[in-house]
N, CA, C and O atoms as a GROMACS GRO file, in nm:
protein
  624
    1LYS      N    1  13.437  -1.380  16.860
    1LYS     CA    2  13.450  -1.308  16.742
    1LYS      C    3  13.532  -1.180  16.759
    1LYS      O    4  13.485  -1.083  16.819
    2ILE      N    5  13.654  -1.182  16.705
    2ILE     CA    6  13.744  -1.070  16.735
    2ILE      C    7  13.766  -0.995  16.607
    2ILE      O    8  13.799  -1.051  16.503
    3CYS      N    9  13.746  -0.865  16.618
    3CYS     CA   10  13.774  -0.778  16.509
    3CYS      C   11  13.903  -0.706  16.530
    3CYS      O   12  13.933  -0.669  16.643
    4LEU      N   13  13.982  -0.686  16.429
    4LEU     CA   14  14.111  -0.607  16.438
    4LEU      C   15  14.082  -0.465  16.378
    4LEU      O   16  14.054  -0.450  16.259
    5LEU      N   17  14.088  -0.373  16.459
    5LEU     CA   18  14.089  -0.242  16.409
    5LEU      C   19  14.238  -0.191  16.390
    5LEU      O   20  14.297  -0.129  16.479
    6ASN      N   21  14.290  -0.218  16.279
    6ASN     CA   22  14.435  -0.207  16.246
    6ASN      C   23  14.469  -0.061  16.217
    6ASN      O   24  14.384   0.027  16.203
    7SER      N   25  14.600  -0.044  16.209
    7SER     CA   26  14.643   0.093  16.172
    7SER      C   27  14.607   0.110  16.023
    7SER      O   28  14.558   0.015  15.962
    8ALA      N   29  14.630   0.228  15.962
    8ALA     CA   30  14.607   0.259  15.829
    8ALA      C   31  14.698   0.167  15.738
    8ALA      O   32  14.810   0.133  15.776
    9LYS      N   33  14.649   0.131  15.625
    9LYS     CA   34  14.729   0.041  15.539
    9LYS      C   35  14.862   0.089  15.500
    9LYS      O   36  14.952   0.010  15.475
   10ASN      N   37  14.877   0.219  15.494
   10ASN     CA   38  15.011   0.275  15.454
   10ASN      C   39  15.115   0.276  15.565
   10ASN      O   40  15.232   0.310  15.546
   11VAL      N   41  15.066   0.238  15.680
   11VAL     CA   42  15.156   0.237  15.802
   11VAL      C   43  15.228   0.102  15.804
   11VAL      O   44  15.162  -0.002  15.795
   12ARG      N   45  15.363   0.100  15.817
   12ARG     CA   46  15.448  -0.014  15.808
   12ARG      C   47  15.399  -0.129  15.901
   12ARG      O   48  15.408  -0.247  15.867
   13SER      N   49  15.348  -0.088  16.018
   13SER     CA   50  15.316  -0.203  16.123
   13SER      C   51  15.173  -0.267  16.082
   13SER      O   52  15.132  -0.366  16.142
   14HIS      N   53  15.106  -0.212  15.987
   14HIS     CA   54  14.972  -0.266  15.944
   14HIS      C   55  14.989  -0.422  15.914
   14HIS      O   56  14.921  -0.507  15.972
   15ALA      N   57  15.081  -0.451  15.822
   15ALA     CA   58  15.090  -0.598  15.787
   15ALA      C   59  15.141  -0.685  15.896
   15ALA      O   60  15.098  -0.800  15.904
   16ASP      N   61  15.234  -0.638  15.987
   16ASP     CA   62  15.278  -0.714  16.106
   16ASP      C   63  15.162  -0.734  16.200
   16ASP      O   64  15.148  -0.844  16.251
   17ARG      N   65  15.080  -0.639  16.226
   17ARG     CA   66  14.962  -0.657  16.313
   17ARG      C   67  14.864  -0.753  16.255
   17ARG      O   68  14.804  -0.831  16.328
   18LEU      N   69  14.846  -0.748  16.124
   18LEU     CA   70  14.749  -0.843  16.054
   18LEU      C   71  14.798  -0.980  16.078
   18LEU      O   72  14.724  -1.068  16.122
   19ARG      N   73  14.934  -1.002  16.047
   19ARG     CA   74  14.985  -1.140  16.058
   19ARG      C   75  14.973  -1.193  16.202
   19ARG      O   76  14.938  -1.310  16.223
   20GLY      N   77  15.003  -1.107  16.302
   20GLY     CA   78  14.994  -1.150  16.432
   20GLY      C   79  14.850  -1.188  16.478
   20GLY      O   80  14.829  -1.285  16.550
   21TYR      N   81  14.754  -1.106  16.432
   21TYR     CA   82  14.612  -1.130  16.457
   21TYR      C   83  14.572  -1.258  16.399
   21TYR      O   84  14.512  -1.340  16.468
   22GLN      N   85  14.601  -1.282  16.270
   22GLN     CA   86  14.574  -1.409  16.196
   22GLN      C   87  14.638  -1.532  16.265
   22GLN      O   88  14.577  -1.639  16.275
   23ARG      N   89  14.763  -1.512  16.313
   23ARG     CA   90  14.829  -1.617  16.378
   23ARG      C   91  14.757  -1.664  16.507
   23ARG      O   92  14.735  -1.783  16.529
   24ALA      N   93  14.721  -1.563  16.590
   24ALA     CA   94  14.650  -1.584  16.711
   24ALA      C   95  14.513  -1.653  16.689
   24ALA      O   96  14.476  -1.744  16.764
   25LEU      N   97  14.443  -1.611  16.592
   25LEU     CA   98  14.324  -1.668  16.558
   25LEU      C   99  14.336  -1.821  16.515
   25LEU      O  100  14.262  -1.908  16.562
   26ARG      N  101  14.431  -1.844  16.428
   26ARG     CA  102  14.462  -1.984  16.389
   26ARG      C  103  14.499  -2.066  16.508
   26ARG      O  104  14.450  -2.177  16.523
   27LYS      N  105  14.582  -2.015  16.592
   27LYS     CA  106  14.634  -2.097  16.709
   27LYS      C  107  14.521  -2.125  16.800
   27LYS      O  108  14.526  -2.225  16.872
   28ASN      N  109  14.417  -2.044  16.804
   28ASN     CA  110  14.301  -2.078  16.898
   28ASN      C  111  14.185  -2.133  16.825
   28ASN      O  112  14.075  -2.131  16.881
   29GLY      N  113  14.199  -2.184  16.702
   29GLY     CA  114  14.101  -2.248  16.623
   29GLY      C  115  13.985  -2.156  16.579
   29GLY      O  116  13.871  -2.199  16.559
   30MET      N  117  14.020  -2.034  16.564
   30MET     CA  118  13.905  -1.934  16.531
   30MET      C  119  13.916  -1.904  16.379
   30MET      O  120  14.022  -1.904  16.316
   31ALA      N  121  13.795  -1.878  16.330
   31ALA     CA  122  13.790  -1.842  16.181
   31ALA      C  123  13.850  -1.709  16.153
   31ALA      O  124  13.829  -1.615  16.229
   32ILE      N  125  13.922  -1.698  16.049
   32ILE     CA  126  13.978  -1.564  16.001
   32ILE      C  127  13.886  -1.516  15.899
   32ILE      O  128  13.860  -1.583  15.800
   33ARG      N  129  13.833  -1.394  15.922
   33ARG     CA  130  13.753  -1.322  15.832
   33ARG      C  131  13.820  -1.193  15.784
   33ARG      O  132  13.832  -1.096  15.859
   34GLU      N  133  13.862  -1.195  15.658
   34GLU     CA  134  13.937  -1.083  15.611
   34GLU      C  135  13.861  -0.946  15.624
   34GLU      O  136  13.925  -0.841  15.637
   35ASP      N  137  13.731  -0.948  15.621
   35ASP     CA  138  13.660  -0.825  15.631
   35ASP      C  139  13.647  -0.779  15.779
   35ASP      O  140  13.580  -0.680  15.808
   36TRP      N  141  13.712  -0.850  15.872
   36TRP     CA  142  13.707  -0.809  16.009
   36TRP      C  143  13.843  -0.743  16.044
   36TRP      O  144  13.866  -0.711  16.160
   37ASN      N  145  13.933  -0.724  15.947
   37ASN     CA  146  14.050  -0.654  15.958
   37ASN      C  147  14.023  -0.517  15.894
   37ASN      O  148  14.037  -0.496  15.773
   38ILE      N  149  13.984  -0.422  15.985
   38ILE     CA  150  13.948  -0.284  15.936
   38ILE      C  151  14.040  -0.181  15.981
   38ILE      O  152  14.114  -0.201  16.078
   39GLY      N  153  14.041  -0.076  15.919
   39GLY     CA  154  14.125   0.042  15.962
   39GLY      C  155  14.087   0.165  15.897
   39GLY      O  156  14.024   0.161  15.791
   40GLY      N  157  14.120   0.275  15.954
   40GLY     CA  158  14.085   0.413  15.908
   40GLY      C  159  14.199   0.461  15.805
   40GLY      O  160  14.294   0.390  15.771
   41ILE      N  161  14.179   0.582  15.765
   41ILE     CA  162  14.267   0.650  15.678
   41ILE      C  163  14.397   0.696  15.757
   41ILE      O  164  14.503   0.720  15.700
   42ASN      N  165  14.381   0.704  15.887
   42ASN     CA  166  14.503   0.736  15.971
   42ASN      C  167  14.485   0.669  16.106
   42ASN      O  168  14.394   0.588  16.123
   43ASN      N  169  14.569   0.700  16.200
   43ASN     CA  170  14.561   0.635  16.335
   43ASN      C  171  14.493   0.726  16.442
   43ASN      O  172  14.529   0.722  16.560
   44SER      N  173  14.400   0.802  16.401
   44SER     CA  174  14.333   0.890  16.496
   44SER      C  175  14.202   0.826  16.545
   44SER      O  176  14.143   0.736  16.485
   45GLY      N  177  14.166   0.879  16.657
   45GLY     CA  178  14.038   0.823  16.714
   45GLY      C  179  13.911   0.851  16.622
   45GLY      O  180  13.818   0.771  16.620
   46ARG      N  181  13.911   0.964  16.550
   46ARG     CA  182  13.807   1.002  16.461
   46ARG      C  183  13.811   0.897  16.344
   46ARG      O  184  13.706   0.842  16.310
   47SER      N  185  13.915   0.871  16.290
   47SER     CA  186  13.933   0.782  16.181
   47SER      C  187  13.883   0.636  16.222
   47SER      O  188  13.815   0.568  16.144
   48ALA      N  189  13.918   0.593  16.342
   48ALA     CA  190  13.885   0.466  16.396
   48ALA      C  191  13.730   0.461  16.424
   48ALA      O  192  13.664   0.360  16.400
   49TYR      N  193  13.682   0.568  16.471
   49TYR     CA  194  13.531   0.588  16.491
   49TYR      C  195  13.459   0.569  16.371
   49TYR      O  196  13.358   0.499  16.369
   50GLU      N  197  13.508   0.632  16.259
   50GLU     CA  198  13.437   0.617  16.129
   50GLU      C  199  13.442   0.478  16.074
   50GLU      O  200  13.340   0.422  16.036
   51ALA      N  201  13.562   0.421  16.069
   51ALA     CA  202  13.582   0.280  16.028
   51ALA      C  203  13.504   0.184  16.101
   51ALA      O  204  13.446   0.095  16.039
   52PHE      N  205  13.495   0.194  16.235
   52PHE     CA  206  13.415   0.103  16.312
   52PHE      C  207  13.272   0.122  16.294
   52PHE      O  208  13.198   0.024  16.293
   53LYS      N  209  13.227   0.244  16.279
   53LYS     CA  210  13.089   0.276  16.256
   53LYS      C  211  13.041   0.208  16.127
   53LYS      O  212  12.932   0.150  16.123
   54GLN      N  213  13.122   0.214  16.026
   54GLN     CA  214  13.082   0.148  15.894
   54GLN      C  215  13.078  -0.006  15.911
   54GLN      O  216  12.990  -0.072  15.855
   55PHE      N  217  13.172  -0.061  15.986
   55PHE     CA  218  13.178  -0.200  16.017
   55PHE      C  219  13.055  -0.247  16.091
   55PHE      O  220  12.989  -0.345  16.055
   56TRP      N  221  13.028  -0.172  16.194
   56TRP     CA  222  12.907  -0.206  16.284
   56TRP      C  223  12.772  -0.192  16.208
   56TRP      O  224  12.684  -0.277  16.220
   57GLU      N  225  12.759  -0.082  16.129
   57GLU     CA  226  12.640  -0.056  16.054
   57GLU      C  227  12.616  -0.155  15.948
   57GLU      O  228  12.503  -0.167  15.900
   58ALA      N  229  12.726  -0.236  15.906
   58ALA     CA  230  12.712  -0.337  15.801
   58ALA      C  231  12.658  -0.466  15.872
   58ALA      O  232  12.640  -0.568  15.806
   59GLY      N  233  12.632  -0.464  16.004
   59GLY     CA  234  12.576  -0.576  16.066
   59GLY      C  235  12.670  -0.670  16.142
   59GLY      O  236  12.627  -0.775  16.189
   60ASN      N  237  12.800  -0.632  16.155
   60ASN     CA  238  12.901  -0.707  16.215
   60ASN      C  239  12.884  -0.681  16.361
   60ASN      O  240  12.856  -0.568  16.402
   61ARG      N  241  12.901  -0.791  16.447
   61ARG     CA  242  12.888  -0.782  16.593
   61ARG      C  243  12.997  -0.861  16.658
   61ARG      O  244  12.975  -0.977  16.692
   62PRO      N  245  13.116  -0.803  16.676
   62PRO     CA  246  13.229  -0.871  16.739
   62PRO      C  247  13.199  -0.874  16.891
   62PRO      O  248  13.125  -0.793  16.947
   63ASP      N  249  13.260  -0.973  16.949
   63ASP     CA  250  13.268  -0.990  17.099
   63ASP      C  251  13.382  -0.901  17.154
   63ASP      O  252  13.378  -0.852  17.268
   64SER      N  253  13.482  -0.883  17.071
   64SER     CA  254  13.601  -0.813  17.109
   64SER      C  255  13.654  -0.730  16.993
   64SER      O  256  13.628  -0.761  16.876
   65VAL      N  257  13.732  -0.622  17.027
   65VAL     CA  258  13.798  -0.545  16.930
   65VAL      C  259  13.945  -0.526  16.980
   65VAL      O  260  13.970  -0.476  17.089
   66ALA      N  261  14.042  -0.571  16.892
   66ALA     CA  262  14.181  -0.546  16.923
   66ALA      C  263  14.217  -0.415  16.829
   66ALA      O  264  14.206  -0.411  16.706
   67CYS      N  265  14.260  -0.315  16.907
   67CYS     CA  266  14.277  -0.188  16.839
   67CYS      C  267  14.437  -0.160  16.824
   67CYS      O  268  14.518  -0.202  16.906
   68ALA      N  269  14.470  -0.090  16.718
   68ALA     CA  270  14.613  -0.057  16.694
   68ALA      C  271  14.669   0.026  16.800
   68ALA      O  272  14.789   0.016  16.826
   69ASN      N  273  14.595   0.106  16.862
   69ASN     CA  274  14.654   0.200  16.972
   69ASN      C  275  14.548   0.259  17.051
   69ASN      O  276  14.431   0.235  17.023
   70GLY      N  277  14.580   0.335  17.149
   70GLY     CA  278  14.488   0.392  17.237
   70GLY      C  279  14.386   0.495  17.167
   70GLY      O  280  14.270   0.506  17.206
   71GLN      N  281  14.433   0.562  17.073
   71GLN     CA  282  14.341   0.652  16.997
   71GLN      C  283  14.229   0.576  16.926
   71GLN      O  284  14.111   0.609  16.932
   72SER      N  285  14.278   0.466  16.856
   72SER     CA  286  14.182   0.380  16.794
   72SER      C  287  14.083   0.318  16.886
   72SER      O  288  13.967   0.304  16.849
   73ALA      N  289  14.123   0.279  17.008
   73ALA     CA  290  14.032   0.221  17.104
   73ALA      C  291  13.942   0.332  17.149
   73ALA      O  292  13.825   0.301  17.175
   74SER      N  293  13.980   0.458  17.162
   74SER     CA  294  13.899   0.571  17.218
   74SER      C  295  13.789   0.589  17.106
   74SER      O  296  13.674   0.616  17.140
   75GLY      N  297  13.821   0.576  16.982
   75GLY     CA  298  13.724   0.600  16.868
   75GLY      C  299  13.613   0.496  16.867
   75GLY      O  300  13.495   0.523  16.848
   76VAL      N  301  13.665   0.363  16.891
   76VAL     CA  302  13.566   0.252  16.896
   76VAL      C  303  13.479   0.264  17.014
   76VAL      O  304  13.358   0.244  17.005
   77MET      N  305  13.540   0.297  17.128
   77MET     CA  306  13.460   0.306  17.255
   77MET      C  307  13.355   0.423  17.248
   77MET      O  308  13.243   0.411  17.298
   78THR      N  309  13.395   0.532  17.187
   78THR     CA  310  13.299   0.638  17.169
   78THR      C  311  13.185   0.599  17.089
   78THR      O  312  13.070   0.624  17.127
   79TYR      N  313  13.210   0.533  16.972
   79TYR     CA  314  13.094   0.485  16.898
   79TYR      C  315  13.012   0.384  16.962
   79TYR      O  316  12.889   0.387  16.949
   80LEU      N  317  13.073   0.289  17.035
   80LEU     CA  318  12.986   0.183  17.110
   80LEU      C  319  12.906   0.257  17.219
   80LEU      O  320  12.789   0.226  17.238
   81TYR      N  321  12.969   0.358  17.295
   81TYR     CA  322  12.890   0.431  17.386
   81TYR      C  323  12.765   0.490  17.325
   81TYR      O  324  12.656   0.479  17.382
   82GLU      N  325  12.780   0.558  17.203
   82GLU     CA  326  12.668   0.630  17.142
   82GLU      C  327  12.562   0.532  17.103
   82GLU      O  328  12.447   0.573  17.090
   83GLN      N  329  12.592   0.399  17.081
   83GLN     CA  330  12.504   0.297  17.040
   83GLN      C  331  12.433   0.233  17.170
   83GLN      O  332  12.338   0.155  17.159
   84GLY      N  333  12.485   0.271  17.288
   84GLY     CA  334  12.429   0.206  17.408
   84GLY      C  335  12.496   0.069  17.437
   84GLY      O  336  12.447  -0.008  17.520
   85ILE      N  337  12.608   0.038  17.367
   85ILE     CA  338  12.678  -0.088  17.389
   85ILE      C  339  12.776  -0.071  17.511
   85ILE      O  340  12.853   0.025  17.515
   86ARG      N  341  12.773  -0.159  17.602
   86ARG     CA  342  12.860  -0.146  17.724
   86ARG      C  343  12.992  -0.223  17.699
   86ARG      O  344  12.995  -0.336  17.650
   87VAL      N  345  13.099  -0.154  17.738
   87VAL     CA  346  13.232  -0.211  17.735
   87VAL      C  347  13.271  -0.231  17.879
   87VAL      O  348  13.270  -0.133  17.953
   88PRO      N  349  13.304  -0.346  17.924
   88PRO     CA  350  13.326  -0.481  17.846
   88PRO      C  351  13.216  -0.572  17.848
   88PRO      O  352  13.226  -0.680  17.790
   89ASP      N  353  13.098  -0.536  17.915
   89ASP     CA  354  12.985  -0.629  17.924
   89ASP      C  355  12.942  -0.688  17.788
   89ASP      O  356  12.913  -0.807  17.778
   90GLN      N  357  12.937  -0.606  17.688
   90GLN     CA  358  12.893  -0.659  17.562
   90GLN      C  359  12.999  -0.670  17.456
   90GLN      O  360  12.990  -0.752  17.364
   91VAL      N  361  13.107  -0.580  17.470
   91VAL     CA  362  13.217  -0.594  17.375
   91VAL      C  363  13.348  -0.558  17.454
   91VAL      O  364  13.352  -0.457  17.524
   92SER      N  365  13.452  -0.639  17.440
   92SER     CA  366  13.572  -0.615  17.504
   92SER      C  367  13.669  -0.535  17.410
   92SER      O  368  13.664  -0.552  17.289
   93ILE      N  369  13.750  -0.455  17.464
   93ILE     CA  370  13.846  -0.377  17.390
   93ILE      C  371  13.990  -0.397  17.441
   93ILE      O  372  14.008  -0.398  17.563
   94VAL      N  373  14.088  -0.412  17.359
   94VAL     CA  374  14.224  -0.422  17.390
   94VAL      C  375  14.289  -0.334  17.296
   94VAL      O  376  14.251  -0.332  17.179
   95ALA      N  377  14.394  -0.254  17.343
   95ALA     CA  378  14.479  -0.169  17.261
   95ALA      C  379  14.621  -0.218  17.253
   95ALA      O  380  14.671  -0.284  17.344
   96TYR      N  381  14.685  -0.184  17.144
   96TYR     CA  382  14.825  -0.211  17.129
   96TYR      C  383  14.887  -0.076  17.157
   96TYR      O  384  14.823   0.025  17.128
   97GLU      N  385  15.009  -0.067  17.211
   97GLU     CA  386  15.077   0.064  17.241
   97GLU      C  387  14.996   0.132  17.354
   97GLU      O  388  14.915   0.221  17.332
   98ASP      N  389  15.022   0.087  17.467
   98ASP     CA  390  14.966   0.148  17.600
   98ASP      C  391  15.003   0.301  17.597
   98ASP      O  392  15.109   0.342  17.550
   99SER      N  393  14.910   0.376  17.650
   99SER     CA  394  14.933   0.514  17.666
   99SER      C  395  14.846   0.567  17.780
   99SER      O  396  14.754   0.497  17.822
  100SER      N  397  14.871   0.684  17.830
  100SER     CA  398  14.792   0.741  17.932
  100SER      C  399  14.646   0.750  17.889
  100SER      O  400  14.557   0.744  17.973
  101LEU      N  401  14.621   0.763  17.764
  101LEU     CA  402  14.481   0.767  17.723
  101LEU      C  403  14.412   0.635  17.759
  101LEU      O  404  14.294   0.637  17.796
  102CYS      N  405  14.481   0.518  17.750
  102CYS     CA  406  14.426   0.391  17.789
  102CYS      C  407  14.395   0.383  17.939
  102CYS      O  408  14.297   0.324  17.985
  103GLY      N  409  14.484   0.446  18.008
  103GLY     CA  410  14.468   0.435  18.158
  103GLY      C  411  14.361   0.527  18.214
  103GLY      O  412  14.308   0.503  18.322
  104TYR      N  413  14.329   0.633  18.140
  104TYR     CA  414  14.227   0.731  18.192
  104TYR      C  415  14.103   0.734  18.112
  104TYR      O  416  14.029   0.832  18.123
  105SER      N  417  14.073   0.634  18.030
  105SER     CA  418  13.939   0.626  17.964
  105SER      C  419  13.845   0.557  18.046
  105SER      O  420  13.884   0.500  18.148
  106THR      N  421  13.718   0.556  18.012
  106THR     CA  422  13.618   0.489  18.094
  106THR      C  423  13.555   0.390  18.008
  106THR      O  424  13.492   0.431  17.910
  107PRO      N  425  13.564   0.258  18.033
  107PRO     CA  426  13.654   0.195  18.142
  107PRO      C  427  13.800   0.207  18.092
  107PRO      O  428  13.820   0.226  17.972
  108PRO      N  429  13.900   0.197  18.176
  108PRO     CA  430  14.036   0.198  18.149
  108PRO      C  431  14.066   0.081  18.050
  108PRO      O  432  14.019  -0.030  18.072
  109VAL      N  433  14.141   0.107  17.946
  109VAL     CA  434  14.157   0.002  17.840
  109VAL      C  435  14.275  -0.090  17.864
  109VAL      O  436  14.385  -0.040  17.885
  110THR      N  437  14.256  -0.227  17.864
  110THR     CA  438  14.363  -0.321  17.866
  110THR      C  439  14.456  -0.291  17.743
  110THR      O  440  14.407  -0.267  17.633
  111ALA      N  441  14.583  -0.294  17.766
  111ALA     CA  442  14.671  -0.268  17.654
  111ALA      C  443  14.807  -0.334  17.670
  111ALA      O  444  14.854  -0.371  17.777
  112VAL      N  445  14.871  -0.346  17.540
  112VAL     CA  446  14.999  -0.405  17.538
  112VAL      C  447  15.096  -0.284  17.541
  112VAL      O  448  15.092  -0.191  17.460
  113ASN      N  449  15.180  -0.294  17.641
  113ASN     CA  450  15.287  -0.190  17.658
  113ASN      C  451  15.416  -0.236  17.584
  113ASN      O  452  15.476  -0.339  17.613
  114ILE      N  453  15.450  -0.155  17.488
  114ILE     CA  454  15.573  -0.206  17.407
  114ILE      C  455  15.696  -0.144  17.457
  114ILE      O  456  15.797  -0.154  17.387
  115ARG      N  457  15.701  -0.082  17.567
  115ARG     CA  458  15.811  -0.014  17.626
  115ARG      C  459  15.872   0.097  17.538
  115ARG      O  460  15.992   0.099  17.511
  116LYS      N  461  15.794   0.179  17.498
  116LYS     CA  462  15.847   0.290  17.406
  116LYS      C  463  15.966   0.361  17.471
  116LYS      O  464  16.059   0.397  17.399
  117GLU      N  465  15.968   0.382  17.593
  117GLU     CA  466  16.073   0.454  17.653
  117GLU      C  467  16.207   0.384  17.647
  117GLU      O  468  16.312   0.444  17.628
  118ASP      N  469  16.196   0.244  17.665
  118ASP     CA  470  16.320   0.159  17.657
  118ASP      C  471  16.369   0.153  17.521
  118ASP      O  472  16.490   0.150  17.496
  119LEU      N  473  16.264   0.151  17.421
  119LEU     CA  474  16.316   0.145  17.278
  119LEU      C  475  16.385   0.287  17.243
  119LEU      O  476  16.487   0.295  17.175
  120GLY      N  477  16.321   0.390  17.296
  120GLY     CA  478  16.386   0.526  17.257
  120GLY      C  479  16.531   0.529  17.317
  120GLY      O  480  16.627   0.571  17.252
  121TYR      N  481  16.542   0.484  17.442
  121TYR     CA  482  16.671   0.488  17.512
  121TYR      C  483  16.771   0.405  17.439
  121TYR      O  484  16.881   0.453  17.412
  122ARG      N  485  16.737   0.276  17.402
  122ARG     CA  486  16.830   0.199  17.321
  122ARG      C  487  16.861   0.267  17.186
  122ARG      O  488  16.977   0.268  17.146
  123ALA      N  489  16.768   0.320  17.120
  123ALA     CA  490  16.794   0.386  16.993
  123ALA      C  491  16.890   0.506  17.011
  123ALA      O  492  16.976   0.529  16.926
  124ALA      N  493  16.875   0.577  17.114
  124ALA     CA  494  16.958   0.696  17.141
  124ALA      C  495  17.098   0.643  17.175
  124ALA      O  496  17.195   0.707  17.136
  125GLN      N  497  17.113   0.529  17.246
  125GLN     CA  498  17.243   0.475  17.287
  125GLN      C  499  17.318   0.431  17.155
  125GLN      O  500  17.437   0.458  17.139
  126CYS      N  501  17.248   0.365  17.066
  126CYS     CA  502  17.303   0.320  16.941
  126CYS      C  503  17.354   0.427  16.863
  126CYS      O  504  17.466   0.418  16.811
  127LEU      N  505  17.273   0.541  16.849
  127LEU     CA  506  17.312   0.659  16.769
  127LEU      C  507  17.439   0.723  16.830
  127LEU      O  508  17.533   0.756  16.758
  128ILE      N  509  17.438   0.739  16.963
  128ILE     CA  510  17.556   0.794  17.028
  128ILE      C  511  17.684   0.706  16.997
  128ILE      O  512  17.792   0.756  16.964
  129ALA      N  513  17.664   0.580  17.008
  129ALA     CA  514  17.785   0.478  16.985
  129ALA      C  515  17.828   0.495  16.840
  129ALA      O  516  17.948   0.492  16.815
  130ARG      N  517  17.737   0.511  16.742
  130ARG     CA  518  17.775   0.535  16.603
  130ARG      C  519  17.842   0.666  16.568
  130ARG      O  520  17.924   0.677  16.476
  131ILE      N  521  17.802   0.767  16.649
  131ILE     CA  522  17.858   0.900  16.636
  131ILE      C  523  18.014   0.892  16.678
  131ILE      O  524  18.106   0.944  16.614
  132HIS      N  525  18.026   0.822  16.789
  132HIS     CA  526  18.166   0.805  16.839
  132HIS      C  527  18.248   0.707  16.757
  132HIS      O  528  18.371   0.716  16.752
  133ASN      N  529  18.184   0.617  16.696
  133ASN     CA  530  18.253   0.514  16.618
  133ASN      C  531  18.165   0.480  16.485
  133ASN      O  532  18.082   0.390  16.485
  134PRO      N  533  18.189   0.550  16.389
  134PRO     CA  534  18.113   0.545  16.254
  134PRO      C  535  18.125   0.401  16.196
  134PRO      O  536  18.036   0.360  16.122
  135GLU      N  537  18.229   0.323  16.227
  135GLU     CA  538  18.250   0.190  16.179
  135GLU      C  539  18.181   0.079  16.261
  135GLU      O  540  18.184  -0.038  16.224
  136LYS      N  541  18.116   0.123  16.378
  136LYS     CA  542  18.058   0.026  16.463
  136LYS      C  543  17.942  -0.047  16.387
  136LYS      O  544  17.864   0.010  16.311
  137ARG      N  545  17.941  -0.179  16.419
  137ARG     CA  546  17.837  -0.271  16.351
  137ARG      C  547  17.700  -0.229  16.394
  137ARG      O  548  17.682  -0.169  16.500
  138VAL      N  549  17.604  -0.261  16.312
  138VAL     CA  550  17.462  -0.235  16.341
  138VAL      C  551  17.424  -0.334  16.453
  138VAL      O  552  17.459  -0.452  16.451
  139GLU      N  553  17.350  -0.280  16.551
  139GLU     CA  554  17.298  -0.369  16.660
  139GLU      C  555  17.152  -0.396  16.635
  139GLU      O  556  17.079  -0.316  16.576
  140ILE      N  557  17.112  -0.508  16.682
  140ILE     CA  558  16.967  -0.540  16.680
  140ILE      C  559  16.919  -0.545  16.815
  140ILE      O  560  16.968  -0.628  16.892
  141ASN      N  561  16.822  -0.461  16.856
  141ASN     CA  562  16.781  -0.455  16.992
  141ASN      C  563  16.625  -0.488  16.992
  141ASN      O  564  16.554  -0.450  16.899
  142SER      N  565  16.578  -0.555  17.093
  142SER     CA  566  16.437  -0.571  17.116
  142SER      C  567  16.407  -0.563  17.258
  142SER      O  568  16.494  -0.582  17.342
  143VAL      N  569  16.287  -0.535  17.288
  143VAL     CA  570  16.235  -0.532  17.434
  143VAL      C  571  16.114  -0.615  17.435
  143VAL      O  572  16.040  -0.627  17.337
  144ARG      N  573  16.095  -0.672  17.547
  144ARG     CA  574  15.986  -0.772  17.572
  144ARG      C  575  15.857  -0.679  17.622
  144ARG      O  576  15.857  -0.616  17.728
  145PRO      N  577  15.749  -0.683  17.528
  145PRO     CA  578  15.626  -0.616  17.570
  145PRO      C  579  15.561  -0.687  17.684
  145PRO      O  580  15.594  -0.801  17.717
  146TYR      N  581  15.465  -0.617  17.744
  146TYR     CA  582  15.378  -0.679  17.846
  146TYR      C  583  15.249  -0.625  17.842
  146TYR      O  584  15.229  -0.515  17.791
  147ILE      N  585  15.146  -0.700  17.899
  147ILE     CA  586  15.012  -0.657  17.893
  147ILE      C  587  14.976  -0.582  18.020
  147ILE      O  588  15.020  -0.625  18.127
  148VAL      N  589  14.902  -0.475  18.018
  148VAL     CA  590  14.861  -0.407  18.130
  148VAL      C  591  14.705  -0.435  18.136
  148VAL      O  592  14.629  -0.387  18.051
  149ARG      N  593  14.665  -0.509  18.232
  149ARG     CA  594  14.530  -0.547  18.246
  149ARG      C  595  14.445  -0.443  18.321
  149ARG      O  596  14.468  -0.413  18.438
  150ARG      N  597  14.343  -0.390  18.246
  150ARG     CA  598  14.260  -0.297  18.300
  150ARG      C  599  14.112  -0.349  18.289
  150ARG      O  600  14.094  -0.471  18.284
  151ASN      N  601  14.014  -0.267  18.286
  151ASN     CA  602  13.878  -0.304  18.296
  151ASN      C  603  13.790  -0.323  18.164
  151ASN      O  604  13.668  -0.339  18.170
  152SER      N  605  13.863  -0.320  18.046
  152SER     CA  606  13.790  -0.317  17.925
  152SER      C  607  13.773  -0.451  17.865
  152SER      O  608  13.725  -0.465  17.752
  153VAL      N  609  13.813  -0.554  17.942
  153VAL     CA  610  13.797  -0.692  17.890
  153VAL      C  611  13.725  -0.779  17.986
  153VAL      O  612  13.751  -0.778  18.106
  154LYS      N  613  13.630  -0.857  17.931
  154LYS     CA  614  13.552  -0.944  18.015
  154LYS      C  615  13.583  -1.080  17.954
  154LYS      O  616  13.587  -1.098  17.832
  155ILE      N  617  13.604  -1.177  18.046
  155ILE     CA  618  13.619  -1.316  18.004
  155ILE      C  619  13.487  -1.370  17.958
  155ILE      O  620  13.385  -1.363  18.027
  156ARG      N  621  13.493  -1.424  17.839
  156ARG     CA  622  13.363  -1.481  17.783
  156ARG      C  623  13.379  -1.627  17.772
  156ARG      O  624  13.286  -1.696  17.729
   0.00000   0.00000   0.00000
């Protein structure tokens, strides 16, 4: 049972994350529960804490939580800690957008690294090229993300 602690609904990536989450569940023969796509009013740890608290107190008990980012994972982990729930023994946590917060939390959070530095470098290179040549065609760039395995996930 996997909960998605998504970004706020007004964030552009919210719909993309939801589609990816639903596609992964379908691919693995898992039920999709619309009420298990939760999010706060912004992407802060406090907002994630409040959203997850409401979800948990409604009686929901996920095995795992996929979080929009490290701040969200931190909010979820803080709430679980306060409830005496052990990560990863009772609930696994994964974050999208790896950050130093993920590596230095307790336990360190498994995360998807989207290579922000590479994306920033490529964006700057495209901008510089357009400055030198305003007629330059638009480029489409992508980088391949990778997972950073840490101690917040338990195989179930």
